[in-house]
C-alpha positions as CSV (number, residue, x, y, z in Angstrom):
1,L,84.1,73.8,37.9
2,T,84.4,72.3,41.4
3,D,88.2,71.9,41.3
4,D,89.2,73.9,44.4
5,D,92.9,73.2,43.9
6,Q,92.8,74.7,40.4
7,E,91.0,77.8,41.7
8,K,93.6,78.2,44.5
9,E,96.5,77.7,42.1
10,Q,95.1,80.4,39.7
11,R,94.4,82.8,42.6
12,E,98.0,82.3,43.8
13,R,99.4,82.9,40.3
14,Y,97.6,86.2,40.0
15,R,98.7,87.2,43.5
16,R,102.3,86.6,42.6
17,R,102.0,88.5,39.4
18,R,100.3,91.4,41.2
19,D,103.1,91.5,43.8
20,V,105.8,91.6,41.2
21,L,104.1,94.3,39.1
22,L,102.9,96.3,42.1
23,A,106.5,96.7,43.4
24,A,107.8,97.6,40.0
25,V,105.1,100.2,39.3
26,R,105.4,101.8,42.7
27,G,109.2,101.8,42.2
28,A,108.6,103.8,39.0
29,V,106.9,106.5,41.2
30,F,103.3,105.5,40.5
31,T,100.5,105.3,42.9
32,V,98.4,102.2,42.6
33,D,94.7,102.3,43.5
34,D,93.4,99.6,45.9
35,S,94.9,96.4,44.4
36,E,94.2,93.4,46.6
37,A,92.6,91.3,44.0
38,G,91.5,91.3,40.4
39,L,93.3,91.0,37.0
40,Y,94.4,94.6,36.7
41,L,96.3,97.4,38.4
42,L,94.9,100.9,38.1
43,A,97.8,103.4,38.3
44,P,97.8,107.2,38.2
45,R,100.9,109.3,37.9
46,G,99.6,112.8,38.1
47,E,99.4,113.3,34.4
48,N,97.0,112.6,31.5
49,C,96.7,108.9,31.0
50,R,97.7,109.2,27.3
51,T,101.1,110.6,28.4
52,T,101.5,107.7,30.8
53,V,100.5,105.2,28.0
54,D,103.4,106.7,25.9
55,W,105.8,106.4,28.9
56,F,105.0,102.7,29.2
57,A,105.1,102.2,25.4
58,E,108.7,103.6,25.3
59,R,109.6,100.7,27.7
60,G,107.8,98.1,25.5
61,I,104.9,97.7,27.9
62,L,101.3,97.8,26.7
63,V,98.7,99.4,29.1
64,A,95.2,100.7,28.6
65,P,94.4,104.4,28.9
66,G,92.0,105.0,31.8
67,D,89.9,107.5,30.0
68,F,88.6,104.6,27.9
69,Y,86.7,103.7,31.1
70,G,85.2,107.1,31.7
71,P,86.3,110.6,32.8
72,R,87.3,109.4,36.3
73,G,90.1,107.4,34.7
74,A,91.7,110.3,32.8
75,A,94.8,110.2,35.0
76,H,95.0,106.4,35.3
77,V,96.3,103.5,33.2
78,R,95.1,99.9,33.5
79,I,97.8,97.3,33.7
80,A,96.8,93.7,33.1
81,L,98.1,90.8,35.1
82,T,97.0,88.4,32.4
83,A,100.4,88.0,30.6
84,T,102.6,85.0,31.3
85,D,104.8,85.0,34.4
86,E,107.8,85.5,32.2
87,R,106.4,88.5,30.5
88,I,105.3,90.0,33.8
89,E,108.9,89.6,35.1
90,A,110.3,91.1,32.0
91,A,108.0,94.1,32.2
92,A,108.8,94.6,35.9
93,A,112.5,94.6,35.0
94,R,112.0,97.3,32.3
95,L,110.4,99.5,35.0
96,S,113.4,99.4,37.3
């Protein structure tokens, strides 16, 4: 695990995915909690997370309800950046 180039490539891949989804999620009138790194976006929309999960599902996008992670997540959904680049782009397009 000393391949620095592979690590940089992977980090860049997730940065690109984050940038694409972050713009799309914000464009859909969501707030996104501090998202400078990591594999997920945490996004509240001022409603119960289960309502937000349904909103995403209507657009063919799977997200996790924030209340699964505790009471502080009740208004958040967790959006993974682990899908392929093509699926991330498709999800972003469905949000616009």
